[in-house]
C-alpha positions as CSV (number, residue, x, y, z in Angstrom):
1,X,-0.1,-0.1,0.2
2,X,0.8,3.6,-0.7
3,X,0.9,6.8,1.1
4,X,-0.4,10.1,-0.4
5,X,3.1,10.8,-1.7
6,X,3.3,7.6,-3.5
7,X,5.5,6.0,-0.9
8,X,5.2,2.3,0.0
9,X,4.3,1.6,3.7
10,X,3.2,-1.2,5.9
11,X,0.1,-1.3,7.7
12,X,0.2,-2.4,11.5
13,X,-0.3,-6.0,12.6
14,X,-3.0,-7.2,14.2
15,X,-1.0,-7.4,17.3
16,X,0.2,-3.9,17.1
17,X,-3.4,-2.8,16.7
18,X,-4.3,-4.5,19.7
19,X,-1.7,-3.3,21.8
20,X,-2.5,0.5,20.4
21,X,-6.0,-0.2,21.4
22,X,-5.4,-0.8,24.9
23,X,-3.7,2.6,25.1
24,X,-6.6,4.6,23.6
25,X,-8.2,7.6,25.3
26,X,-11.2,6.8,27.1
27,X,-14.5,8.1,26.0
28,X,-17.8,6.9,26.1
29,X,-17.3,5.4,22.5
30,X,-14.0,3.7,23.4
31,X,-15.6,2.3,26.3
32,X,-18.3,0.5,24.4
33,X,-18.0,-3.1,23.7
34,X,-18.9,-2.4,20.1
35,X,-15.7,-0.5,19.7
36,X,-13.5,-3.4,20.9
37,X,-11.4,-5.1,18.0
38,X,-13.3,-8.3,17.3
39,X,-10.2,-10.6,17.8
40,X,-9.2,-9.2,21.3
41,X,-12.7,-9.1,22.4
42,X,-13.2,-12.0,24.9
43,X,-17.0,-11.6,25.4
44,X,-17.6,-11.7,21.7
45,X,-15.5,-14.7,21.0
46,X,-17.4,-16.3,23.7
47,X,-21.0,-15.7,22.1
48,X,-22.9,-18.8,21.2
49,X,-22.8,-17.6,17.4
50,X,-19.0,-17.8,17.5
51,X,-18.7,-21.6,18.4
52,X,-17.5,-22.4,15.0
53,X,-14.8,-19.9,15.1
54,X,-13.8,-21.6,18.7
55,X,-13.6,-24.8,17.3
56,X,-11.0,-23.6,14.6
57,X,-9.1,-22.0,17.2
58,X,-9.0,-24.8,19.2
59,X,-8.1,-27.1,16.3
60,X,-5.3,-24.8,15.3
61,X,-3.5,-23.9,18.4
62,X,-2.3,-27.3,19.2
63,X,-1.6,-28.1,15.4
64,X,1.0,-25.1,15.2
65,X,2.5,-26.0,18.8
66,X,3.1,-29.6,17.4
67,X,4.5,-28.2,14.0
68,X,6.7,-25.9,15.7
69,X,8.2,-28.8,17.9
70,X,8.6,-30.8,14.9
71,X,6.2,-33.7,15.9
72,X,6.1,-36.0,13.0
73,X,4.0,-38.7,14.5
74,X,2.8,-40.0,17.9
75,X,2.0,-43.0,20.1
76,X,-1.3,-42.8,22.0
77,X,-1.4,-44.2,25.7
78,X,-4.9,-44.7,27.4
79,X,-5.4,-46.1,30.8
80,X,-6.7,-45.6,34.1
81,X,-6.3,-42.0,35.9
82,X,-6.5,-43.8,39.3
83,X,-3.3,-46.2,38.9
84,X,-0.7,-45.6,41.2
85,X,3.2,-46.3,40.9
86,X,4.3,-49.2,42.8
87,X,5.9,-47.4,45.6
88,X,3.0,-45.3,46.5
89,X,0.7,-48.2,46.0
90,X,2.8,-49.9,49.0
91,X,2.6,-47.0,51.0
92,X,-1.3,-46.8,50.5
93,X,-1.4,-50.3,51.5
94,X,0.6,-50.4,54.6
95,X,-1.7,-47.2,56.0
96,X,-4.6,-49.2,55.2
97,X,-3.3,-52.4,57.0
98,X,-2.6,-50.4,60.1
99,X,-6.0,-48.6,60.1
100,X,-7.6,-52.0,59.4
101,X,-5.8,-53.7,62.5
102,X,-6.5,-51.0,64.9
103,X,-10.6,-51.0,64.1
104,X,-10.8,-54.9,62.9
105,X,-14.6,-54.8,63.4
106,X,-14.8,-51.4,61.2
107,X,-16.4,-52.2,57.8
108,X,-15.1,-48.8,56.4
109,X,-11.5,-49.8,57.3
110,X,-12.0,-53.3,55.7
111,X,-13.3,-51.7,52.7
112,X,-10.4,-49.6,52.4
113,X,-8.0,-52.2,52.9
114,X,-9.5,-54.1,50.1
115,X,-9.3,-51.1,48.0
116,X,-5.5,-50.6,48.7
117,X,-5.0,-54.2,47.8
118,X,-6.6,-53.5,44.5
119,X,-4.3,-50.5,43.9
120,X,-1.1,-52.5,44.5
121,X,-2.3,-55.2,41.9
122,X,-2.7,-52.4,39.5
123,X,0.3,-50.7,40.0
124,X,2.0,-53.1,37.8
125,X,0.3,-51.4,34.8
126,X,1.8,-48.0,35.6
127,X,5.3,-49.4,35.9
128,X,4.5,-51.3,32.4
129,X,3.3,-48.1,30.7
130,X,6.4,-46.0,32.0
131,X,8.7,-48.8,30.7
132,X,6.8,-48.7,27.6
133,X,7.2,-45.0,27.0
134,X,10.8,-45.2,27.7
135,X,11.2,-47.9,24.9
136,X,9.2,-46.0,22.4
137,X,10.6,-42.6,23.1
138,X,14.2,-43.7,23.1
139,X,13.6,-45.2,19.6
140,X,11.5,-42.8,18.2
141,X,13.3,-39.5,18.8
142,X,16.8,-38.0,18.4
143,X,18.4,-34.7,18.0
144,X,17.1,-34.6,14.3
145,X,13.5,-36.0,14.3
146,X,10.7,-36.6,16.7
147,X,8.8,-39.5,15.7
148,X,6.5,-41.9,17.8
149,X,6.0,-39.1,20.6
150,X,4.0,-40.3,23.6
151,X,0.6,-38.6,23.7
152,X,-1.8,-38.8,26.5
153,X,-4.8,-37.4,27.8
154,X,-2.5,-35.5,30.1
155,X,-3.9,-36.7,33.6
156,X,-2.6,-39.1,36.4
157,X,-2.3,-42.6,36.5
158,X,-1.5,-44.4,33.3
159,X,-1.3,-41.2,31.4
160,X,1.2,-39.9,34.1
161,X,3.4,-42.9,33.7
162,X,3.5,-42.8,30.0
163,X,4.8,-39.0,30.1
164,X,6.8,-39.9,32.8
165,X,8.5,-42.6,30.7
166,X,9.5,-40.3,28.0
167,X,10.8,-37.7,30.4
168,X,12.8,-40.6,32.1
169,X,14.9,-40.8,28.6
170,X,15.2,-36.9,28.0
171,X,12.2,-37.2,25.4
172,X,9.3,-34.9,24.9
173,X,5.6,-36.2,25.3
174,X,2.3,-34.3,25.0
175,X,-0.7,-34.2,26.9
176,X,-4.1,-33.3,25.8
177,X,-6.2,-32.4,28.9
178,X,-10.0,-31.3,28.8
179,X,-12.0,-28.8,31.0
180,X,-14.3,-30.7,33.4
181,X,-15.9,-30.2,36.7
182,X,-13.3,-31.6,39.1
183,X,-11.2,-33.0,36.3
184,X,-7.5,-33.5,36.9
185,X,-4.7,-30.7,36.2
186,X,-2.0,-31.7,33.9
187,X,0.6,-34.2,35.1
188,X,4.1,-33.0,36.0
189,X,5.8,-35.1,33.5
190,X,4.2,-33.5,30.0
191,X,6.6,-31.2,28.1
192,X,5.4,-28.0,29.2
193,X,5.5,-26.5,25.8
194,X,3.2,-29.5,24.7
195,X,0.6,-29.4,27.4
196,X,-2.6,-28.6,25.7
197,X,-6.1,-27.6,27.2
198,X,-9.4,-28.3,25.3
199,X,-12.9,-27.4,25.9
200,X,-14.5,-29.3,23.0
201,X,-14.1,-33.1,23.3
202,X,-14.5,-33.6,19.5
203,X,-11.4,-31.7,18.7
204,X,-9.5,-33.3,21.6
205,X,-10.1,-36.6,20.2
206,X,-9.2,-35.5,16.6
207,X,-5.7,-34.4,17.9
208,X,-5.2,-37.6,19.9
209,X,-5.8,-39.2,16.6
210,X,-4.3,-37.0,13.9
211,X,-0.7,-38.0,14.0
212,X,-1.1,-41.8,15.8
213,X,0.8,-44.5,14.5
214,X,-0.7,-46.8,17.1
215,X,-2.9,-46.7,20.4
216,X,-1.6,-48.7,23.5
217,X,-4.4,-49.3,25.8
218,X,-4.2,-50.2,29.3
219,X,-7.0,-51.4,31.8
220,X,-9.2,-48.1,32.3
221,X,-9.3,-44.9,30.4
222,X,-12.7,-45.3,29.3
223,X,-13.4,-41.2,29.5
224,X,-10.6,-40.9,26.8
225,X,-11.2,-44.1,24.7
226,X,-15.0,-43.2,24.3
């Protein structure tokens, strides 16, 4: 584009205009929601009519992040969010045994003991998921390429174990979390730049599958697997 003297000039970027808009002098007009730049107006973007735009944004944001980090392909790991690592499971069982022994006639304590015993039995799946992720991540990633990258639903249990296995060998891994009441926070072993949060189930599931070479299913994980 040219100015009035015929000289070429570059128009401000959207980022520059958004920054400039924040410093605009306040008047009745500039305070009105109608005056906000559409792409910088959260209230506008959250309107019911803008759902198609939000779907596009939720598809595009993780996609760009994965491209920027060179993620070529993934291995999806599903499993129960309630599995514990073996050491923690043993601690839970020991505490439950002590509690049950102190009140042998208490039905609640006995139920907790049975639950703890079940946790210990299932802890082997945590260990196996972690070991599997170590093997896959070591084989699929190097300094030049990121293939067969571990991706999970981002929560605890088997998901944590898989992300943790990748971290054990210095590899990146992905977590696709979902916003739900009382839902888990992202586990601490996801590569921070590859920890994504979704509102729309369909878009999350699409991202779980888009680069997948394989799906590995441990017991549980029905919330993600559905």
